C-alpha positions as CSV (number, residue, x, y, z in Angstrom):
1,G,-3.4,33.9,-2.1
2,G,-2.6,33.0,-5.7
3,S,-4.8,32.0,-8.6
4,A,-7.8,29.8,-8.0
5,T,-7.1,27.8,-11.1
6,G,-4.1,26.1,-12.7
7,L,-1.5,23.7,-11.5
8,G,-0.7,25.5,-8.3
9,S,-4.3,25.5,-7.1
10,F,-4.6,21.8,-7.9
11,L,-1.5,20.9,-5.9
12,R,-2.8,23.0,-2.9
13,R,-6.1,21.2,-3.0
14,T,-4.4,17.9,-3.2
15,A,-2.2,18.7,-0.2
16,R,-5.2,19.9,1.8
17,S,-7.2,16.7,1.0
18,I,-4.2,14.6,2.2
19,L,-4.0,16.5,5.5
20,D,-7.7,16.8,6.1
21,M,-9.5,13.8,4.8
22,P,-9.5,10.1,5.9
23,W,-7.1,7.7,4.3
24,Q,-8.6,4.4,3.3
25,V,-5.5,2.2,3.4
26,V,-5.2,-0.3,0.5
27,Q,-1.6,-1.6,1.0
28,I,1.5,-1.0,3.1
29,A,4.5,-2.4,1.3
30,E,8.2,-2.7,2.1
31,T,10.9,-0.9,0.2
32,S,14.6,-1.7,-0.1
33,H,15.4,1.0,2.6
34,P,15.1,-0.2,6.2
35,G,12.0,1.4,7.9
36,L,10.7,3.0,4.8
37,Y,7.4,1.7,3.4
38,K,5.0,2.6,0.6
39,L,1.5,3.3,1.8
40,W,-1.3,3.2,-0.9
41,A,-4.5,4.8,0.2
42,V,-7.7,6.1,-1.3
43,I,-8.1,9.7,-0.2
44,G,-11.3,11.4,-1.5
45,N,-11.6,10.1,-5.1
46,D,-7.9,9.5,-5.7
47,L,-5.4,6.8,-5.1
48,H,-2.2,8.2,-3.5
49,C,1.2,6.6,-2.8
50,M,2.9,7.9,0.4
51,K,6.2,7.3,2.0
52,L,5.8,6.0,5.5
53,N,8.6,5.9,8.0
54,I,8.1,3.2,10.7
55,P,10.5,3.3,13.7
56,R,11.7,0.3,15.7
57,V,9.8,0.6,19.0
58,F,10.7,-1.5,22.1
59,Y,10.4,-1.3,25.9
60,V,13.1,-1.5,28.6
61,N,12.2,-2.3,32.2
62,Q,15.1,-1.3,34.5
63,K,15.5,-1.4,38.2
64,V,16.9,2.1,38.6
65,P,15.5,5.3,36.9
66,K,17.4,7.2,34.2
67,Q,18.7,10.5,35.3
68,E,17.1,12.5,32.5
69,E,14.7,12.1,29.6
70,G,16.4,11.4,26.2
71,V,15.5,12.0,22.6
72,A,15.1,8.3,21.8
73,F,13.2,7.2,24.9
74,K,10.5,8.3,27.4
75,K,9.1,6.9,30.6
76,V,5.7,5.1,30.2
77,N,3.2,3.0,32.1
78,R,2.4,-0.4,30.6
79,M,1.3,-3.9,31.8
80,L,4.1,-6.3,31.1
81,P,3.7,-9.9,29.9
82,R,3.2,-12.6,32.6
83,S,2.4,-9.9,35.1
84,N,6.1,-9.1,35.5
85,M,6.8,-6.3,37.9
86,V,7.2,-2.8,36.4
87,Y,10.2,-0.9,37.9
88,F,11.1,2.0,35.6
89,L,9.7,1.3,32.1
90,Y,11.0,3.2,29.1
91,E,9.7,3.2,25.5
92,Y,12.4,3.6,22.9
93,S,11.7,4.8,19.3
94,V,14.7,4.5,17.0
95,P,14.9,4.8,13.2
96,E,15.1,1.3,11.8
97,E,18.3,2.0,9.8
98,M,20.0,3.2,12.9
99,Y,18.7,0.2,14.9
100,Q,20.1,-2.3,12.4
101,K,23.5,-0.5,12.1
102,H,24.0,-0.4,15.9
103,I,22.2,-3.6,16.9
104,N,25.3,-5.1,18.7
105,E,26.0,-1.9,20.8
106,I,22.2,-1.7,21.7
107,N,22.2,-5.4,22.7
108,A,25.3,-4.9,24.9
109,D,23.7,-1.9,26.6
110,L,20.5,-3.8,27.2
111,S,22.2,-6.7,28.9
112,A,23.4,-4.6,31.9
113,P,22.6,-6.1,35.3
114,D,20.1,-3.4,36.3
115,I,17.8,-4.2,33.4
116,E,14.9,-6.6,34.3
117,G,13.8,-7.2,30.7
118,V,13.5,-5.9,27.1
119,Y,10.2,-6.2,25.3
120,E,8.8,-6.1,21.7
121,T,12.2,-6.0,19.8
122,Q,10.9,-8.8,17.6
123,V,7.6,-7.1,16.6
124,P,7.6,-6.7,12.7
125,L,7.4,-3.0,11.6
126,L,4.5,-3.8,9.3
127,F,2.5,-5.4,12.1
128,R,3.1,-2.3,14.3
129,A,1.8,-0.1,11.5
130,L,-1.3,-2.3,11.0
131,V,-2.1,-2.3,14.7
132,Q,-1.6,1.5,15.0
133,L,-3.4,2.6,11.8
134,G,-6.0,0.0,11.1
135,C,-7.7,0.3,7.7
136,V,-8.7,4.0,8.0
137,C,-6.5,6.7,9.4
138,M,-6.0,10.5,9.4
139,V,-3.1,12.9,9.8
140,N,-2.9,14.0,13.5
141,K,-4.6,17.4,13.8
142,H,-1.9,18.7,16.2
143,I,0.8,18.4,13.5
144,V,-1.2,19.5,10.4
145,R,0.0,23.1,11.0
146,D,3.6,21.9,11.2
147,L,3.3,19.9,8.0
148,A,1.7,22.7,6.0
149,G,4.0,24.1,3.4
150,R,6.3,21.0,3.2
151,E,6.0,17.9,1.0
152,T,2.9,15.9,1.7
153,D,4.0,12.6,0.3
154,S,6.2,11.5,3.3
155,F,5.0,10.8,6.8
156,D,6.2,9.3,10.1
157,L,4.0,6.7,11.8
158,E,3.4,9.0,14.7
159,H,1.9,11.6,12.3
160,L,-1.1,9.3,11.6
161,E,-4.0,8.1,13.8
162,M,-6.5,5.3,13.5
163,R,-10.1,6.2,12.8
164,S,-13.2,4.0,13.5
165,L,-15.4,2.5,10.9
166,A,-18.2,4.0,12.8
167,Q,-16.9,7.4,11.7
168,F,-15.8,6.7,8.1
169,S,-16.6,4.1,5.5
170,Y,-13.9,1.8,4.0
171,L,-13.7,1.1,0.3
172,E,-17.4,1.1,-0.5
173,P,-18.4,-1.0,-3.6
174,G,-17.3,0.8,-6.7
175,S,-14.7,3.0,-5.0
176,I,-11.8,1.0,-6.7
177,R,-11.8,-0.3,-10.3
178,H,-10.0,-3.5,-11.2
179,M,-7.9,-4.6,-14.1
180,Y,-6.5,-8.1,-14.7
181,L,-3.1,-9.0,-16.3
182,Y,-2.6,-12.6,-17.2
183,H,0.7,-14.1,-18.3
184,H,1.5,-17.7,-19.3
185,N,4.7,-18.9,-21.1
186,Q,5.8,-22.3,-22.4
187,G,9.2,-22.6,-24.0
188,Q,9.5,-19.9,-26.7
189,K,5.8,-19.1,-26.7
190,A,3.8,-16.8,-24.4
191,L,0.4,-15.5,-23.9
192,F,-0.6,-12.1,-22.3
193,G,-4.1,-10.9,-21.6
194,L,-4.9,-7.4,-20.2
195,F,-8.6,-7.1,-19.2
196,I,-10.4,-3.9,-18.3
197,P,-13.8,-4.9,-17.0
198,S,-15.1,-1.3,-16.6
199,Q,-14.6,-0.8,-20.4
200,R,-15.6,-4.4,-21.2
201,K,-12.6,-4.9,-23.4
202,A,-9.5,-7.1,-23.3
203,S,-6.2,-7.1,-25.3
204,I,-4.6,-10.5,-26.0
205,F,-1.0,-10.7,-27.1
206,I,0.6,-13.9,-28.5
207,L,4.4,-14.3,-28.5
208,D,5.5,-16.8,-31.1
209,T,8.3,-17.2,-33.6
210,V,5.6,-17.1,-36.3
211,R,3.2,-14.1,-36.2
212,S,0.0,-15.9,-36.8
213,N,-3.3,-15.7,-34.9
214,Q,-4.6,-19.1,-34.2
215,M,-6.9,-18.1,-31.3
216,P,-10.5,-19.3,-31.3
217,N,-13.4,-16.8,-31.2
218,L,-12.8,-15.3,-27.7
219,S,-16.1,-13.5,-27.5
220,N,-18.0,-16.8,-27.8
221,L,-15.5,-18.6,-25.5
222,Y,-16.0,-15.8,-22.9
223,T,-19.8,-15.9,-23.1
224,A,-19.8,-19.7,-22.7
225,E,-17.4,-19.7,-19.7
226,R,-19.4,-16.9,-18.0
227,T,-22.7,-18.7,-18.5
228,A,-21.3,-21.9,-17.0
229,L,-20.0,-20.0,-14.0
230,L,-23.4,-18.3,-13.5
231,E,-24.8,-21.6,-12.5
232,K,-22.3,-21.9,-9.6
233,T,-22.1,-18.4,-8.3
234,T,-23.8,-14.9,-8.4
235,E,-23.6,-12.1,-11.0
236,E,-21.8,-9.8,-8.5
237,L,-18.7,-12.1,-8.4
238,L,-18.3,-12.1,-12.2
239,P,-17.0,-9.6,-14.7
240,P,-19.6,-7.9,-17.0
241,E,-20.8,-9.8,-20.0
242,K,-20.0,-9.0,-23.7
243,H,-16.3,-8.2,-23.7
244,T,-14.6,-6.9,-26.9
245,F,-11.3,-8.8,-27.6
246,E,-8.4,-7.4,-29.6
247,V,-5.9,-10.2,-30.5
248,R,-2.3,-9.5,-31.7
249,A,0.5,-11.9,-32.5
250,E,4.1,-10.7,-32.2
251,N,7.5,-12.3,-32.4
252,D,9.2,-9.7,-30.2
253,I,8.5,-9.4,-26.5
254,K,9.5,-5.7,-26.5
255,A,6.7,-4.9,-28.9
256,I,4.2,-6.6,-26.5
257,S,5.7,-4.7,-23.6
258,R,5.4,-1.4,-25.4
259,A,1.7,-2.1,-26.4
260,V,0.8,-3.0,-22.8
261,Q,2.4,0.2,-21.5
262,R,0.5,2.3,-24.0
263,I,-2.8,0.8,-22.9
264,L,-2.0,1.4,-19.2
265,L,-0.8,5.0,-20.0
266,N,-3.9,5.8,-21.9
267,Y,-6.0,4.4,-19.1
268,K,-4.2,6.6,-16.6
269,E,-4.4,9.7,-18.7
270,E,-8.2,9.2,-18.9
271,R,-8.3,9.6,-15.1
272,R,-10.8,6.8,-14.5
273,G,-10.2,6.8,-10.7
274,P,-8.4,4.5,-8.2
275,T,-7.6,1.2,-9.9
276,L,-5.9,-2.1,-8.8
277,I,-4.2,-4.5,-11.2
278,A,-4.5,-8.2,-10.3
279,V,-1.6,-10.1,-11.8
280,Q,-1.6,-13.9,-12.5
């Protein structure tokens, strides 16, 4: 129910697209919290940032069976390294924060005489996520109903499933725009350049104690450099020709910072689609 227009409708459509459409994964990045990662993905025509919880998964091969199933482990069948004999193999899945906090007790328990071996405790969480998700994934259909109505910006690794590139495309040309932020400093002087190729314009900021613009004609310089590179590579690998350059000299780094933020904010408000910023 509810209105078909307005903010509420937009949020519902966004939530449905996150739950129903393929995620083209751009980046999975660590945060300061153990086991919590940021997952950037193109979903439909938008770039989304999700919270991804990755547990610590490892396997314990013991010579006697456990008496009952537990919350943190389950009995599984796997082939062990070096063809080691499988007795009773259990997969443990533990929140990383809990694993780090109780690592000494866990190690003590796993050194009991009835345990043949412990496997995969050293597998990095990021590697496990990459192996499980690949570059395209979707929310597991079985849990979509459970997730409906709750926040759709936080997921556990088990909520997501890999999808084949035979089913879905991955970051087709033009699906992500690029910007380029250049920064160089030497002593009290600094140079910043923010390039937006899709708009064919760049903003250059000079930090110096004296506010004077001593830059050469950047349009001519750009054209000369681009023409020289065309002899070594192809048109597709170069930014478009004829950029417009705006040059400003400032003696206050905060003024430059505010100016760059304004440009990025205006770009974002114009909703120009998923965009990556390359920083040098």
